[in-house]
N, CA and C atoms as a LAMMPS dump frame, in Angstrom:
ITEM: TIMESTEP
0
ITEM: NUMBER OF ATOMS
537
ITEM: BOX BOUNDS ff ff ff
-5.0000000000000000e+02 5.0000000000000000e+02
-5.0000000000000000e+02 5.0000000000000000e+02
-5.0000000000000000e+02 5.0000000000000000e+02
ITEM: ATOMS id mol type element x y z
1 1 1 N -53.521 81.877 -404.546
2 1 2 C -52.607 82.381 -405.562
3 1 3 C -53.371 83.287 -406.526
4 2 1 N -52.846 84.458 -406.756
5 2 2 C -53.48 85.415 -407.649
6 2 3 C -53.174 85.064 -409.099
7 3 1 N -54.192 85.095 -409.954
8 3 2 C -53.975 84.806 -411.367
9 3 3 C -53.615 86.089 -412.097
10 4 1 N -52.849 85.937 -413.145
11 4 2 C -52.42 87.075 -413.955
12 4 3 C -53.17 87.077 -415.284
13 5 1 N -53.53 88.241 -415.784
14 5 2 C -54.151 88.291 -417.102
15 5 3 C -53.172 87.807 -418.175
16 6 1 N -53.734 87.29 -419.242
17 6 2 C -52.944 86.768 -420.357
18 6 3 C -53.362 87.527 -421.61
19 7 1 N -52.375 87.954 -422.393
20 7 2 C -52.636 88.68 -423.63
21 7 3 C -51.989 87.903 -424.773
22 8 1 N -52.781 87.627 -425.811
23 8 2 C -52.307 86.817 -426.93
24 8 3 C -52.635 87.54 -428.227
25 9 1 N -51.658 87.58 -429.123
26 9 2 C -51.87 88.145 -430.459
27 9 3 C -51.823 87.017 -431.481
28 10 1 N -52.814 87.009 -432.351
29 10 2 C -52.83 86.071 -433.471
30 10 3 C -52.837 86.918 -434.726
31 11 1 N -51.873 86.682 -435.597
32 11 2 C -51.809 87.448 -436.842
33 11 3 C -52.072 86.531 -438.028
34 12 1 N -52.702 87.118 -439.033
35 12 2 C -52.992 86.403 -440.275
36 12 3 C -52.725 87.334 -441.445
37 13 1 N -52.238 86.764 -442.53
38 13 2 C -52.038 87.521 -443.76
39 13 3 C -53.184 87.161 -444.699
40 14 1 N -53.914 88.184 -445.139
41 14 2 C -55.1 87.995 -445.959
42 14 3 C -54.718 88.053 -447.435
43 15 1 N -55.296 87.14 -448.2
44 15 2 C -55.045 87.105 -449.652
45 15 3 C -55.552 88.397 -450.301
46 16 1 N -54.839 88.824 -451.337
47 16 2 C -55.234 89.999 -452.1
48 16 3 C -56.666 89.832 -452.607
49 17 1 N -57.492 90.828 -452.404
50 17 2 C -58.868 90.8 -452.86
51 17 3 C -59.841 90.125 -451.904
52 18 1 N -59.349 89.564 -450.821
53 18 2 C -60.212 88.86 -449.853
54 18 3 C -60.475 89.683 -448.596
55 19 1 N -60.018 90.907 -448.579
56 19 2 C -60.105 91.73 -447.367
57 19 3 C -61.546 91.945 -446.901
58 20 1 N -62.455 92.251 -447.814
59 20 2 C -63.843 92.547 -447.426
60 20 3 C -64.497 91.322 -446.786
61 21 1 N -64.325 90.165 -447.375
62 21 2 C -64.909 88.944 -446.812
63 21 3 C -64.25 88.587 -445.484
64 22 1 N -62.944 88.771 -445.39
65 22 2 C -62.24 88.526 -444.138
66 22 3 C -62.78 89.439 -443.043
67 23 1 N -62.956 90.718 -443.358
68 23 2 C -63.492 91.683 -442.389
69 23 3 C -64.899 91.28 -441.937
70 24 1 N -65.724 90.828 -442.874
71 24 2 C -67.09 90.412 -442.529
72 24 3 C -67.063 89.233 -441.553
73 25 1 N -66.259 88.227 -441.873
74 25 2 C -66.156 87.058 -441.002
75 25 3 C -65.51 87.415 -439.655
76 26 1 N -64.563 88.343 -439.689
77 26 2 C -63.907 88.788 -438.461
78 26 3 C -64.92 89.435 -437.512
79 27 1 N -65.764 90.303 -438.038
80 27 2 C -66.79 90.959 -437.215
81 27 3 C -67.74 89.931 -436.604
82 28 1 N -68.144 88.949 -437.402
83 28 2 C -69.023 87.895 -436.884
84 28 3 C -68.34 87.125 -435.755
85 29 1 N -67.089 86.753 -435.981
86 29 2 C -66.344 85.985 -434.985
87 29 3 C -66.195 86.773 -433.689
88 30 1 N -65.836 88.037 -433.809
89 30 2 C -65.654 88.848 -432.602
90 30 3 C -66.957 88.962 -431.829
91 31 1 N -68.055 89.234 -432.518
92 31 2 C -69.33 89.39 -431.799
93 31 3 C -69.74 88.091 -431.11
94 32 1 N -69.446 86.939 -431.719
95 32 2 C -69.784 85.651 -431.081
96 32 3 C -68.838 85.325 -429.933
97 33 1 N -67.617 85.874 -429.967
98 33 2 C -66.619 85.476 -428.971
99 33 3 C -66.534 86.41 -427.767
100 34 1 N -67.265 87.491 -427.766
101 34 2 C -67.169 88.456 -426.664
102 34 3 C -67.679 87.908 -425.339
103 35 1 N -68.607 86.963 -425.396
104 35 2 C -69.187 86.43 -424.164
105 35 3 C -68.514 85.149 -423.689
106 36 1 N -67.401 84.769 -424.293
107 36 2 C -66.695 83.561 -423.878
108 36 3 C -66.192 83.754 -422.448
109 37 1 N -66.467 82.794 -421.566
110 37 2 C -66.001 82.936 -420.175
111 37 3 C -64.482 83.118 -420.104
112 38 1 N -64.074 84.078 -419.287
113 38 2 C -62.649 84.328 -419.099
114 38 3 C -62.038 85.265 -420.115
115 39 1 N -62.787 85.628 -421.145
116 39 2 C -62.297 86.577 -422.146
117 39 3 C -62.562 87.982 -421.632
118 40 1 N -61.538 88.829 -421.632
119 40 2 C -61.726 90.162 -421.056
120 40 3 C -61.483 91.294 -422.038
121 41 1 N -61.317 90.979 -423.316
122 41 2 C -61.177 92.056 -424.29
123 41 3 C -60.567 91.581 -425.587
124 42 1 N -60.807 92.364 -426.619
125 42 2 C -60.256 92.051 -427.935
126 42 3 C -59.942 93.361 -428.651
127 43 1 N -58.848 93.35 -429.396
128 43 2 C -58.431 94.508 -430.181
129 43 3 C -58.014 94.013 -431.556
130 44 1 N -58.516 94.66 -432.595
131 44 2 C -58.167 94.29 -433.961
132 44 3 C -57.185 95.313 -434.502
133 45 1 N -56.089 94.826 -435.048
134 45 2 C -55.112 95.681 -435.715
135 45 3 C -55.212 95.412 -437.209
136 46 1 N -55.559 96.453 -437.937
137 46 2 C -55.718 96.335 -439.387
138 46 3 C -54.507 96.951 -440.075
139 47 1 N -54.2 96.486 -441.284
140 47 2 C -53.102 97.132 -442.006
141 47 3 C -53.486 98.564 -442.374
142 48 1 N -52.506 99.454 -442.449
143 48 2 C -52.82 100.839 -442.835
144 48 3 C -53.49 100.891 -444.203
145 49 1 N -54.458 101.778 -444.353
146 49 2 C -55.22 101.883 -445.599
147 49 3 C -54.333 102.223 -446.789
148 50 1 N -53.27 102.967 -446.571
149 50 2 C -52.416 103.405 -447.67
150 50 3 C -51.213 102.487 -447.905
151 51 1 N -51.275 101.263 -447.393
152 51 2 C -50.136 100.359 -447.576
153 51 3 C -50.568 99.101 -448.317
154 52 1 N -49.597 98.349 -448.745
155 52 2 C -49.866 97.083 -449.42
156 52 3 C -49.856 95.922 -448.426
157 53 1 N -49.648 96.208 -447.17
158 53 2 C -49.618 95.172 -446.136
159 53 3 C -50.979 94.504 -446.036
160 54 1 N -50.978 93.233 -445.749
161 54 2 C -52.214 92.465 -445.638
162 54 3 C -52.31 91.728 -444.302
163 55 1 N -51.461 92.091 -443.329
164 55 2 C -51.453 91.394 -442.06
165 55 3 C -52.446 92.014 -441.085
166 56 1 N -53.314 91.179 -440.548
167 56 2 C -54.28 91.574 -439.53
168 56 3 C -53.845 90.953 -438.212
169 57 1 N -54.053 91.689 -437.137
170 57 2 C -53.746 91.166 -435.818
171 57 3 C -54.985 91.168 -434.956
172 58 1 N -55.166 90.102 -434.206
173 58 2 C -56.281 89.995 -433.283
174 58 3 C -55.686 89.769 -431.906
175 59 1 N -55.703 90.809 -431.085
176 59 2 C -55.132 90.701 -429.741
177 59 3 C -56.268 90.502 -428.75
178 60 1 N -56.148 89.425 -427.995
179 60 2 C -57.175 89.08 -427.02
180 60 3 C -56.582 89.065 -425.631
181 61 1 N -57.399 89.448 -424.669
182 61 2 C -57.004 89.394 -423.266
183 61 3 C -57.906 88.394 -422.556
184 62 1 N -57.294 87.671 -421.63
185 62 2 C -58.012 86.658 -420.867
186 62 3 C -57.71 86.845 -419.388
187 63 1 N -58.608 86.351 -418.557
188 63 2 C -58.43 86.478 -417.115
189 63 3 C -57.224 85.687 -416.618
190 64 1 N -56.938 84.537 -417.272
191 64 2 C -55.823 83.695 -416.831
192 64 3 C -55.438 82.707 -417.922
193 65 1 N -54.426 81.895 -417.635
194 65 2 C -53.923 80.901 -418.588
195 65 3 C -54.991 79.901 -418.998
196 66 1 N -55.764 79.441 -418.03
197 66 2 C -56.796 78.443 -418.319
198 66 3 C -57.831 78.979 -419.291
199 67 1 N -58.236 80.224 -419.108
200 67 2 C -59.226 80.834 -420.006
201 67 3 C -58.661 80.967 -421.421
202 68 1 N -57.396 81.35 -421.535
203 68 2 C -56.763 81.467 -422.856
204 68 3 C -56.684 80.103 -423.534
205 69 1 N -56.231 79.103 -422.786
206 69 2 C -56.114 77.758 -423.355
207 69 3 C -57.474 77.225 -423.799
208 70 1 N -58.493 77.437 -422.978
209 70 2 C -59.837 76.972 -423.319
210 70 3 C -60.346 77.66 -424.582
211 71 1 N -60.085 78.947 -424.706
212 71 2 C -60.547 79.679 -425.885
213 71 3 C -59.886 79.144 -427.157
214 72 1 N -58.558 78.995 -427.146
215 72 2 C -57.859 78.573 -428.351
216 72 3 C -58.052 77.089 -428.663
217 73 1 N -58.561 76.326 -427.701
218 73 2 C -58.916 74.923 -427.937
219 73 3 C -60.402 74.753 -428.236
220 74 1 N -61.147 75.855 -428.284
221 74 2 C -62.601 75.788 -428.413
222 74 3 C -63.061 75.503 -429.839
223 75 1 N -64.287 75.013 -429.908
224 75 2 C -64.946 74.782 -431.197
225 75 3 C -65.133 76.113 -431.94
226 76 1 N -65.456 77.167 -431.204
227 76 2 C -65.649 78.487 -431.803
228 76 3 C -64.393 78.953 -432.536
229 77 1 N -63.221 78.813 -431.901
230 77 2 C -61.978 79.239 -432.535
231 77 3 C -61.646 78.347 -433.739
232 78 1 N -61.875 77.044 -433.609
233 78 2 C -61.624 76.115 -434.722
234 78 3 C -62.528 76.448 -435.912
235 79 1 N -63.777 76.777 -435.644
236 79 2 C -64.704 77.161 -436.724
237 79 3 C -64.249 78.446 -437.403
238 80 1 N -63.765 79.4 -436.627
239 80 2 C -63.25 80.66 -437.175
240 80 3 C -62.092 80.381 -438.12
241 81 1 N -61.139 79.564 -437.666
242 81 2 C -59.988 79.234 -438.514
243 81 3 C -60.431 78.575 -439.81
244 82 1 N -61.381 77.66 -439.724
245 82 2 C -61.867 76.969 -440.924
246 82 3 C -62.578 77.929 -441.873
247 83 1 N -63.343 78.862 -441.311
248 83 2 C -64.106 79.789 -442.159
249 83 3 C -63.211 80.748 -442.94
250 84 1 N -62.062 81.096 -442.385
251 84 2 C -61.19 82.056 -443.076
252 84 3 C -60.085 81.38 -443.888
253 85 1 N -59.985 80.068 -443.796
254 85 2 C -58.89 79.351 -444.468
255 85 3 C -58.723 79.729 -445.946
256 86 1 N -59.793 79.814 -446.742
257 86 2 C -59.599 80.189 -448.159
258 86 3 C -59.184 81.648 -448.367
259 87 1 N -59.281 82.452 -447.321
260 87 2 C -59.028 83.886 -447.437
261 87 3 C -57.634 84.299 -446.985
262 88 1 N -56.878 83.387 -446.388
263 88 2 C -55.594 83.74 -445.784
264 88 3 C -54.454 82.933 -446.389
265 89 1 N -53.246 83.445 -446.159
266 89 2 C -52.021 82.802 -446.631
267 89 3 C -51.264 82.282 -445.405
268 90 1 N -50.843 81.056 -445.443
269 90 2 C -50.022 80.517 -444.371
270 90 3 C -50.793 80.212 -443.108
271 91 1 N -50.024 79.826 -442.105
272 91 2 C -50.592 79.452 -440.806
273 91 3 C -50.704 80.682 -439.901
274 92 1 N -51.596 80.627 -438.909
275 92 2 C -51.668 81.734 -437.96
276 92 3 C -50.397 81.791 -437.117
277 93 1 N -50.008 82.998 -436.764
278 93 2 C -48.877 83.197 -435.855
279 93 3 C -49.473 83.659 -434.539
280 94 1 N -49.228 82.88 -433.487
281 94 2 C -49.773 83.205 -432.171
282 94 3 C -48.624 83.553 -431.239
283 95 1 N -48.725 84.705 -430.576
284 95 2 C -47.689 85.163 -429.645
285 95 3 C -48.312 85.637 -428.355
286 96 1 N -47.709 85.269 -427.255
287 96 2 C -48.085 85.822 -425.956
288 96 3 C -47.467 87.2 -425.869
289 97 1 N -48.225 88.152 -425.405
290 97 2 C -47.73 89.508 -425.246
291 97 3 C -47.694 89.863 -423.772
292 98 1 N -46.677 90.613 -423.418
293 98 2 C -46.629 91.121 -422.055
294 98 3 C -46.212 92.574 -422.121
295 99 1 N -46.957 93.416 -421.453
296 99 2 C -46.615 94.828 -421.37
297 99 3 C -46.552 95.52 -422.719
298 100 1 N -45.459 96.209 -422.931
299 100 2 C -45.299 97.038 -424.124
300 100 3 C -44.971 96.25 -425.39
301 101 1 N -44.831 94.938 -425.287
302 101 2 C -44.476 94.15 -426.461
303 101 3 C -45.459 94.337 -427.616
304 102 1 N -46.695 94.683 -427.302
305 102 2 C -47.688 94.864 -428.356
306 102 3 C -47.264 95.933 -429.364
307 103 1 N -46.525 96.94 -428.914
308 103 2 C -46.061 97.978 -429.836
309 103 3 C -45.005 97.45 -430.801
310 104 1 N -44.303 96.39 -430.428
311 104 2 C -43.127 95.94 -431.17
312 104 3 C -43.407 94.713 -432.016
313 105 1 N -44.643 94.484 -432.413
314 105 2 C -45.012 93.276 -433.113
315 105 3 C -44.72 93.319 -434.611
316 106 1 N -44.018 94.294 -435.11
317 106 2 C -43.835 94.479 -436.54
318 106 3 C -42.961 93.469 -437.25
319 107 1 N -42.267 92.613 -436.573
320 107 2 C -41.389 91.66 -437.229
321 107 3 C -41.84 90.231 -437.02
322 108 1 N -41.049 89.305 -437.546
323 108 2 C -41.387 87.894 -437.372
324 108 3 C -40.977 87.39 -436
325 109 1 N -40.131 88.13 -435.301
326 109 2 C -39.772 87.77 -433.934
327 109 3 C -39.728 89.044 -433.102
328 110 1 N -39.876 88.87 -431.817
329 110 2 C -39.855 90.019 -430.917
330 110 3 C -38.402 90.453 -430.701
331 111 1 N -38.154 91.756 -430.664
332 111 2 C -36.801 92.225 -430.368
333 111 3 C -36.453 91.954 -428.906
334 112 1 N -35.18 92.019 -428.556
335 112 2 C -34.803 91.844 -427.15
336 112 3 C -35.457 92.927 -426.289
337 113 1 N -35.738 92.562 -425.051
338 113 2 C -36.408 93.507 -424.148
339 113 3 C -35.599 94.776 -423.921
340 114 1 N -34.269 94.683 -423.931
341 114 2 C -33.469 95.882 -423.699
342 114 3 C -33.656 96.882 -424.84
343 115 1 N -33.838 96.389 -426.076
344 115 2 C -34.095 97.302 -427.193
345 115 3 C -35.487 97.932 -427.057
346 116 1 N -36.47 97.123 -426.644
347 116 2 C -37.813 97.67 -426.438
348 116 3 C -37.794 98.722 -425.332
349 117 1 N -36.993 98.492 -424.29
350 117 2 C -36.904 99.449 -423.184
351 117 3 C -36.307 100.774 -423.664
352 118 1 N -35.277 100.716 -424.492
353 118 2 C -34.647 101.944 -424.991
354 118 3 C -35.618 102.747 -425.851
355 119 1 N -36.309 102.077 -426.777
356 119 2 C -37.251 102.776 -427.654
357 119 3 C -38.408 103.34 -426.825
358 120 1 N -38.877 102.59 -425.849
359 120 2 C -39.952 103.08 -424.979
360 120 3 C -39.496 104.319 -424.207
361 121 1 N -38.28 104.284 -423.668
362 121 2 C -37.736 105.446 -422.954
363 121 3 C -37.682 106.658 -423.878
364 122 1 N -37.267 106.446 -425.125
365 122 2 C -37.19 107.558 -426.08
366 122 3 C -38.561 108.164 -426.369
367 123 1 N -39.616 107.401 -426.177
368 123 2 C -40.967 107.925 -426.351
369 123 3 C -41.532 108.537 -425.083
370 124 1 N -41.277 107.87 -423.957
371 124 2 C -41.861 108.316 -422.693
372 124 3 C -41.262 109.641 -422.229
373 125 1 N -39.94 109.772 -422.296
374 125 2 C -39.294 110.981 -421.777
375 125 3 C -39.85 112.266 -422.387
376 126 1 N -39.862 112.415 -423.707
377 126 2 C -40.396 113.678 -424.24
378 126 3 C -41.895 113.852 -423.992
379 127 1 N -42.655 112.743 -424.011
380 127 2 C -44.099 112.864 -423.765
381 127 3 C -44.364 113.364 -422.341
382 128 1 N -43.644 112.83 -421.373
383 128 2 C -43.811 113.267 -419.988
384 128 3 C -43.379 114.723 -419.831
385 129 1 N -42.238 115.091 -420.417
386 129 2 C -41.762 116.474 -420.305
387 129 3 C -42.747 117.46 -420.918
388 130 1 N -43.237 117.147 -422.106
389 130 2 C -44.167 118.056 -422.789
390 130 3 C -45.459 118.194 -422
391 131 1 N -46.103 117.054 -421.675
392 131 2 C -47.4 117.124 -421.006
393 131 3 C -47.295 117.678 -419.592
394 132 1 N -46.21 117.413 -418.905
395 132 2 C -46.033 117.984 -417.564
396 132 3 C -45.947 119.503 -417.637
397 133 1 N -45.227 119.993 -418.637
398 133 2 C -45.081 121.448 -418.78
399 133 3 C -46.343 122.112 -419.317
400 134 1 N -47.098 121.414 -420.15
401 134 2 C -48.335 121.986 -420.691
402 134 3 C -49.45 121.952 -419.654
403 135 1 N -49.643 120.775 -419.045
404 135 2 C -50.766 120.623 -418.118
405 135 3 C -50.459 121.106 -416.703
406 136 1 N -49.191 121.088 -416.319
407 136 2 C -48.821 121.506 -414.968
408 136 3 C -49.361 122.87 -414.594
409 137 1 N -49.064 123.904 -415.389
410 137 2 C -49.579 125.236 -415.047
411 137 3 C -51.112 125.322 -415.079
412 138 1 N -51.736 124.565 -415.977
413 138 2 C -53.204 124.6 -416.07
414 138 3 C -53.861 123.938 -414.868
415 139 1 N -53.157 123.022 -414.239
416 139 2 C -53.717 122.254 -413.125
417 139 3 C -53.146 122.684 -411.77
418 140 1 N -52.415 123.765 -411.731
419 140 2 C -51.721 124.193 -410.511
420 140 3 C -52.664 124.403 -409.327
421 141 1 N -53.882 124.827 -409.583
422 141 2 C -54.819 125.102 -408.494
423 141 3 C -55.611 123.875 -408.056
424 142 1 N -55.44 122.771 -408.756
425 142 2 C -56.174 121.545 -408.433
426 142 3 C -55.329 120.641 -407.548
427 143 1 N -55.962 119.645 -406.988
428 143 2 C -55.255 118.638 -406.19
429 143 3 C -54.189 117.986 -407.073
430 144 1 N -53.014 117.706 -406.493
431 144 2 C -51.899 117.151 -407.272
432 144 3 C -52.266 115.852 -407.979
433 145 1 N -53.156 115.06 -407.39
434 145 2 C -53.539 113.787 -407.995
435 145 3 C -54.317 114.001 -409.296
436 146 1 N -55.138 115.019 -409.344
437 146 2 C -55.887 115.343 -410.564
438 146 3 C -54.905 115.677 -411.687
439 147 1 N -53.896 116.483 -411.375
440 147 2 C -52.881 116.825 -412.372
441 147 3 C -52.096 115.61 -412.825
442 148 1 N -51.748 114.73 -411.889
443 148 2 C -51.008 113.52 -412.245
444 148 3 C -51.839 112.604 -413.132
445 149 1 N -53.116 112.462 -412.819
446 149 2 C -54 111.624 -413.641
447 149 3 C -54.14 112.212 -415.035
448 150 1 N -54.379 113.507 -415.133
449 150 2 C -54.529 114.158 -416.441
450 150 3 C -53.251 114.027 -417.261
451 151 1 N -52.103 114.229 -416.631
452 151 2 C -50.824 114.099 -417.337
453 151 3 C -50.613 112.674 -417.823
454 152 1 N -50.915 111.702 -416.976
455 152 2 C -50.743 110.307 -417.374
456 152 3 C -51.677 109.913 -418.501
457 153 1 N -52.907 110.389 -418.473
458 153 2 C -53.837 110.109 -419.57
459 153 3 C -53.278 110.675 -420.873
460 154 1 N -52.798 111.901 -420.827
461 154 2 C -52.241 112.532 -422.028
462 154 3 C -50.997 111.795 -422.523
463 155 1 N -50.127 111.38 -421.603
464 155 2 C -48.905 110.662 -421.985
465 155 3 C -49.251 109.315 -422.619
466 156 1 N -50.137 108.563 -421.994
467 156 2 C -50.505 107.247 -422.523
468 156 3 C -51.158 107.373 -423.896
469 157 1 N -52.066 108.33 -424.054
470 157 2 C -52.707 108.537 -425.356
471 157 3 C -51.679 108.933 -426.413
472 158 1 N -50.779 109.82 -426.056
473 158 2 C -49.739 110.255 -426.992
474 158 3 C -48.854 109.086 -427.409
475 159 1 N -48.464 108.275 -426.443
476 159 2 C -47.627 107.111 -426.761
477 159 3 C -48.378 106.106 -427.623
478 160 1 N -49.609 105.813 -427.258
479 160 2 C -50.376 104.776 -427.941
480 160 3 C -50.692 105.138 -429.379
481 161 1 N -51.167 106.341 -429.611
482 161 2 C -51.633 106.697 -430.948
483 161 3 C -50.681 107.59 -431.722
484 162 1 N -49.58 107.961 -431.138
485 162 2 C -48.669 108.847 -431.849
486 162 3 C -47.23 108.396 -431.819
487 163 1 N -46.617 108.504 -430.656
488 163 2 C -45.174 108.339 -430.538
489 163 3 C -44.7 106.902 -430.797
490 164 1 N -45.301 105.918 -430.135
491 164 2 C -44.806 104.544 -430.275
492 164 3 C -44.941 103.994 -431.693
493 165 1 N -46.063 104.21 -432.382
494 165 2 C -46.102 103.75 -433.776
495 165 3 C -45.007 104.385 -434.651
496 166 1 N -44.71 105.656 -434.41
497 166 2 C -43.651 106.329 -435.182
498 166 3 C -42.28 105.771 -434.811
499 167 1 N -42.012 105.633 -433.511
500 167 2 C -40.699 105.143 -433.078
501 167 3 C -40.452 103.698 -433.514
502 168 1 N -41.468 102.848 -433.41
503 168 2 C -41.25 101.46 -433.819
504 168 3 C -41.035 101.354 -435.325
505 169 1 N -41.637 102.233 -436.086
506 169 2 C -41.386 102.257 -437.531
507 169 3 C -39.984 102.814 -437.813
508 170 1 N -39.626 103.896 -437.139
509 170 2 C -38.327 104.525 -437.318
510 170 3 C -37.18 103.579 -436.952
511 171 1 N -37.354 102.81 -435.874
512 171 2 C -36.301 101.913 -435.389
513 171 3 C -36.506 100.455 -435.828
514 172 1 N -37.372 100.221 -436.79
515 172 2 C -37.695 98.852 -437.211
516 172 3 C -36.446 98.023 -437.545
517 173 1 N -35.541 98.582 -438.333
518 173 2 C -34.353 97.811 -438.749
519 173 3 C -33.403 97.542 -437.59
520 174 1 N -33.403 98.395 -436.593
521 174 2 C -32.585 98.152 -435.413
522 174 3 C -33.257 97.119 -434.504
523 175 1 N -34.592 97.22 -434.39
524 175 2 C -35.327 96.285 -433.547
525 175 3 C -35.377 94.886 -434.16
526 176 1 N -35.457 94.826 -435.485
527 176 2 C -35.562 93.548 -436.208
528 176 3 C -34.47 93.475 -437.269
529 177 1 N -33.203 93.341 -436.888
530 177 2 C -32.091 93.451 -437.842
531 177 3 C -32.032 92.351 -438.906
532 178 1 N -32.629 91.206 -438.683
533 178 2 C -32.527 90.116 -439.661
534 178 3 C -33.641 90.131 -440.692
535 179 1 N -34.49 91.137 -440.652
536 179 2 C -35.626 91.17 -441.593
537 179 3 C -35.401 92.188 -442.671
């Protein structure tokens, strides 16, 4: 049986004025946790510098369910939670992520998948049209696979760092109507 990767987001709200110490402890924790067996990556989401938001997200990827469970039951994770306890408000929020759900983490609950699909389509369609038309003529003399790879890289980068953050902010009230 083939195992599937597991992606988990843990969010914490940092107390006002505790950001620098939280960041210091976060860096230490990440460097100690990179070699944990079954851990395959970590991404830190910080609040925008120009906002009053204090929510940090730590998204981790694991090789499988067992590796994720072992990590979150580990002494290392328990020590991390204890070390930041005076710096944070409330309990950690832990969510399993699958696919594009990571873009839609802005609320207290995940929106329905059909809403995520619509917003994703609204981002993918123009990105594909633009990059296909821009890169297509430039890559006309190359093997079709090279052009497809270049277009996909451009589309994914555009969605990740440009379009999806804007669309999820623009559609926030529709995606999370009770907030």
